[in-house]
C-alpha positions as CSV (number, residue, x, y, z in Angstrom):
1,M,0.0,49.4,10.9
2,R,3.8,48.8,10.6
3,S,3.4,45.8,13.2
4,D,0.6,44.4,11.2
5,R,2.7,44.5,8.1
6,R,5.6,42.9,9.9
7,R,3.5,40.1,11.2
8,T,2.1,39.5,7.7
9,M,5.5,39.5,6.1
10,A,6.8,37.1,8.9
11,R,3.8,34.8,8.2
12,W,4.3,34.9,4.4
13,G,8.0,34.2,5.1
14,R,7.3,31.2,7.1
15,V,4.9,29.9,4.5
16,V,7.5,30.3,1.7
17,A,10.2,28.7,3.8
18,A,7.9,25.8,4.5
19,H,6.9,25.3,0.9
20,A,10.5,25.6,-0.2
21,A,11.5,22.9,2.2
22,L,8.7,20.6,1.1
23,I,9.6,21.1,-2.4
24,L,13.2,20.4,-1.7
25,L,12.3,17.0,0.0
26,A,10.0,16.2,-2.7
27,G,12.8,16.7,-5.2
28,V,15.1,14.4,-3.1
29,F,12.5,11.7,-2.9
30,M,11.7,12.0,-6.7
31,L,15.5,11.9,-7.7
32,P,15.7,8.0,-7.8
33,I,12.4,7.7,-9.7
34,A,13.6,10.3,-12.2
35,W,16.9,8.4,-12.6
36,M,15.0,5.1,-13.1
37,V,12.9,6.6,-15.8
38,S,16.0,8.3,-17.4
39,T,17.9,5.0,-17.5
40,S,14.9,3.2,-18.9
41,L,15.1,5.3,-22.0
42,K,18.8,5.2,-22.6
43,P,20.3,3.0,-25.4
44,D,23.2,0.6,-24.5
45,D,25.9,3.0,-25.4
46,A,24.7,5.8,-23.1
47,L,24.5,3.8,-20.0
48,F,28.1,4.3,-18.7
49,T,29.3,7.9,-19.4
50,E,31.9,10.1,-17.7
51,R,29.1,12.6,-16.7
52,I,25.7,12.3,-15.6
53,V,23.1,12.5,-18.5
54,W,19.5,12.9,-17.6
55,I,18.0,13.1,-21.1
56,P,19.8,10.7,-23.4
57,P,20.6,11.9,-27.0
58,R,18.3,9.1,-28.4
59,I,15.1,7.9,-26.6
60,A,15.2,4.1,-26.8
61,W,11.5,3.3,-26.4
62,E,12.2,-0.2,-27.6
63,N,13.7,-0.9,-24.2
64,Y,10.1,-1.3,-22.9
65,Q,9.1,-3.7,-25.6
66,T,12.2,-5.8,-25.1
67,A,11.8,-5.7,-21.3
68,L,8.3,-6.8,-21.5
69,T,8.9,-9.7,-24.0
70,T,11.9,-11.0,-22.1
71,F,9.9,-12.4,-19.4
72,P,6.2,-13.3,-19.2
73,F,5.1,-9.8,-18.0
74,W,1.4,-10.2,-18.6
75,L,1.2,-13.6,-16.9
76,Y,2.9,-12.2,-13.8
77,L,0.6,-9.3,-14.0
78,R,-2.4,-11.3,-13.9
79,N,-1.1,-13.3,-11.1
80,T,-0.3,-10.1,-9.2
81,L,-3.7,-8.5,-9.8
82,V,-5.5,-11.6,-8.6
83,I,-3.6,-11.8,-5.4
84,A,-3.7,-7.9,-4.7
85,I,-7.5,-7.5,-5.4
86,L,-8.5,-10.5,-3.3
87,T,-6.1,-9.5,-0.6
88,M,-7.6,-5.9,-0.6
89,A,-11.2,-7.2,-0.4
90,G,-10.3,-9.7,2.3
91,T,-8.6,-7.0,4.3
92,V,-11.5,-4.5,4.1
93,L,-14.1,-7.3,5.0
94,S,-12.2,-8.8,7.7
95,C,-11.1,-5.5,9.6
96,L,-14.4,-3.7,9.6
97,P,-16.3,-5.9,12.1
98,P,-13.6,-5.9,14.7
99,A,-12.9,-2.2,14.3
100,Y,-16.5,-1.5,14.9
101,A,-16.6,-3.7,17.9
102,F,-13.7,-2.0,19.5
103,A,-15.0,1.5,18.7
104,R,-18.8,1.3,19.2
105,M,-19.8,-1.9,21.1
106,R,-19.6,-2.2,24.9
107,W,-18.4,-5.5,26.1
108,R,-16.4,-6.9,29.0
109,G,-12.7,-7.0,28.3
110,R,-12.9,-4.8,25.2
111,R,-9.9,-2.6,26.3
112,F,-7.8,-5.6,27.3
113,W,-8.3,-7.4,24.1
114,F,-7.7,-4.1,22.2
115,W,-4.3,-3.9,23.8
116,V,-3.7,-7.5,23.2
117,M,-4.3,-6.9,19.4
118,L,-2.0,-3.9,19.4
119,S,0.8,-5.9,21.0
120,T,0.8,-8.2,18.1
121,L,2.2,-5.4,16.0
122,M,5.4,-5.6,18.1
123,L,6.1,-9.1,16.9
124,P,8.4,-9.0,13.9
125,P,7.0,-11.1,10.9
126,Q,10.3,-12.9,10.6
127,V,9.6,-14.7,13.9
128,T,6.5,-16.3,12.5
129,I,7.8,-17.1,9.0
130,L,8.7,-20.8,9.9
131,P,5.7,-21.9,11.9
132,V,3.3,-20.3,9.4
133,F,5.2,-21.9,6.4
134,L,5.0,-25.3,8.4
135,L,1.2,-24.7,8.8
136,F,0.6,-23.9,5.2
137,R,2.7,-27.0,4.2
138,W,0.6,-29.2,6.3
139,L,-2.5,-27.8,4.8
140,G,-1.2,-28.4,1.3
141,W,-1.2,-24.9,0.3
142,V,2.5,-24.4,-0.8
143,D,2.8,-23.6,-4.4
144,T,-0.7,-22.0,-4.5
145,F,-2.1,-18.4,-4.0
146,L,-4.0,-19.4,-0.8
147,P,-1.0,-18.5,1.6
148,L,-1.0,-15.2,0.0
149,I,-4.7,-14.4,0.1
150,V,-6.3,-16.4,3.0
151,P,-4.4,-14.4,5.8
152,A,-6.0,-11.2,4.6
153,F,-9.5,-12.7,5.4
154,L,-8.3,-13.1,9.1
155,G,-7.9,-9.5,9.9
156,N,-4.9,-7.2,10.3
157,A,-4.1,-5.4,13.6
158,F,-2.8,-2.3,12.1
159,F,-5.8,-1.8,9.7
160,I,-8.2,-2.6,12.6
161,F,-6.5,0.1,14.6
162,M,-6.8,2.5,11.8
163,L,-10.6,1.8,11.2
164,R,-11.2,1.9,14.9
165,Q,-9.6,5.4,15.2
166,F,-11.8,6.6,12.4
167,F,-15.0,5.0,13.8
168,I,-14.4,6.9,17.2
169,T,-14.8,10.3,15.2
170,L,-18.2,9.5,14.0
171,P,-21.2,11.1,15.7
172,Q,-22.6,8.9,18.4
173,E,-26.0,10.3,18.0
174,V,-26.4,8.6,14.6
175,V,-25.5,5.2,16.0
176,D,-28.0,5.8,18.9
177,A,-30.7,6.7,16.5
178,A,-30.2,3.7,14.5
179,R,-30.4,1.5,17.6
180,I,-33.6,3.2,18.7
181,D,-35.1,2.3,15.2
182,G,-34.3,-1.3,15.9
183,C,-31.1,-1.7,14.0
184,S,-28.7,-4.4,15.1
185,D,-25.1,-3.7,15.2
186,W,-24.4,-5.7,12.1
187,L,-26.9,-3.4,10.3
188,I,-25.4,-0.3,11.8
189,L,-21.9,-1.2,10.6
190,W,-22.8,-1.9,6.9
191,R,-25.6,0.5,6.4
192,I,-24.5,3.5,8.5
193,V,-21.0,3.3,9.7
194,A,-19.3,1.9,6.5
195,P,-21.0,4.4,4.2
196,M,-19.8,7.3,6.5
197,S,-16.2,5.7,6.6
198,K,-15.3,5.8,2.9
199,P,-12.0,7.7,3.2
200,A,-10.9,5.3,5.9
201,I,-11.9,2.3,4.0
202,A,-10.2,3.8,0.9
203,T,-7.1,4.2,2.9
204,V,-7.0,0.7,4.1
205,A,-7.8,-0.8,0.7
206,L,-5.1,1.2,-0.9
207,F,-2.4,0.2,1.9
208,A,-3.5,-3.5,1.4
209,F,-3.3,-3.3,-2.4
210,V,0.2,-1.6,-2.4
211,W,1.5,-4.0,0.3
212,S,0.3,-7.0,-1.6
213,W,1.5,-5.7,-5.0
214,T,5.0,-5.0,-3.7
215,D,5.2,-8.1,-1.6
216,F,8.4,-10.0,-2.4
217,M,9.0,-12.4,0.6
218,G,5.6,-14.2,0.5
219,P,5.6,-15.3,-3.2
220,L,9.2,-16.1,-3.0
221,I,8.6,-18.5,0.0
222,Y,5.3,-20.2,-1.2
223,L,5.5,-20.2,-4.8
224,N,7.6,-22.7,-6.7
225,D,6.0,-22.9,-10.1
226,A,7.3,-19.9,-12.4
227,S,3.9,-19.8,-14.1
228,K,2.5,-18.4,-10.6
229,F,5.2,-15.9,-10.0
230,T,4.1,-12.2,-9.2
231,L,5.7,-9.1,-10.7
232,A,8.0,-8.7,-7.7
233,V,9.4,-12.2,-8.1
234,G,9.6,-11.9,-11.8
235,L,11.5,-8.7,-11.6
236,Q,14.1,-10.5,-9.4
237,Y,14.1,-13.3,-11.9
238,F,14.7,-10.7,-14.7
239,L,17.5,-9.3,-12.6
240,G,19.3,-12.6,-12.4
241,R,19.1,-13.1,-16.2
242,H,19.8,-9.5,-17.4
243,G,21.6,-8.0,-14.5
244,E,24.1,-6.0,-16.7
245,Q,21.3,-4.6,-18.9
246,W,20.3,-1.8,-16.6
247,N,18.2,0.0,-19.2
248,L,16.0,-3.0,-19.6
249,L,15.7,-3.6,-15.8
250,M,14.8,-0.1,-15.2
251,A,12.1,-0.2,-18.1
252,A,10.7,-3.3,-16.4
253,A,10.8,-1.5,-13.0
254,V,8.9,1.5,-14.4
255,V,6.3,-0.7,-15.8
256,V,5.8,-2.5,-12.5
257,T,5.8,0.8,-10.5
258,A,3.4,2.6,-12.7
259,P,0.1,0.9,-11.7
260,L,0.9,1.9,-8.0
261,V,1.4,5.5,-9.0
262,G,-1.8,5.6,-11.0
263,V,-3.8,3.9,-8.1
264,F,-2.4,6.5,-5.7
265,L,-3.3,9.4,-7.9
266,L,-6.9,8.2,-8.4
267,A,-7.4,7.6,-4.7
268,Q,-5.2,10.5,-3.4
269,R,-8.0,12.7,-1.9
270,A,-9.6,9.9,0.0
271,F,-6.2,8.5,1.0
272,V,-5.1,11.9,2.5
273,R,-8.4,12.4,4.2
274,G,-8.5,9.0,5.7
275,I,-4.9,9.3,7.0
276,T,-5.8,12.6,8.5
277,L,-8.9,11.7,10.2
278,T,-7.8,8.2,11.6
279,G,-5.6,10.0,14.2
280,L,-8.0,12.5,15.7
281,K,-9.1,10.7,18.7
282,G,-7.6,8.1,21.0
């Protein structure tokens, strides 16, 4: 009896210690976000004080209105949404077929080409910036959204790998039954595999959306017209003009970050499940 109680207490002690460590790490990660929100609500005379003030004596809600009217926020938001949504759709549509081919179809050289695809992940994007830019300039796509959207419709090795790992976990009997009923691989993918893979697809879509939303280098390189800027470039433009007004800058940063937090909270369950299941089998 005493040994059982000791084991129970030890188990509860480990659980409490693990949760305490996770809460501490979460607090460390949330600290910059909390400071950003706090600074965005401070008036000008409360920005630089001798001691740290988390809750300002007066909440300056007008900082958000001033920040959003200082630069064309709604125009940049529209541009960002167009690029992010099309990139998300293109990524999902272009990564599903090759992931299914690597996971469920049998063809000569499948393993070799799978490793070739994975090897492209080791190539730093900085290496291909110049040749890709020259290609898009030759096509006449510079200063348009096409260089930021079209590559998403050509597949992504990381997302193909994620989807392939999830497809492997699906029951083979379901795919075999569909083949016996006369379904082609294309029908199996879109009518059977894809509906069963909603968590993985949601994870890929969320990753693609976030990466496109926060992309700074791509719009900075390919967009010259200020009316086509995204929020990431617009925030840098805002920093250049109002670098000393940290409360306005933090207010703009909060508004740019808030949609990502909302999207993650809405898709949190599917995202966590997709991340968990994509690494079960190799």
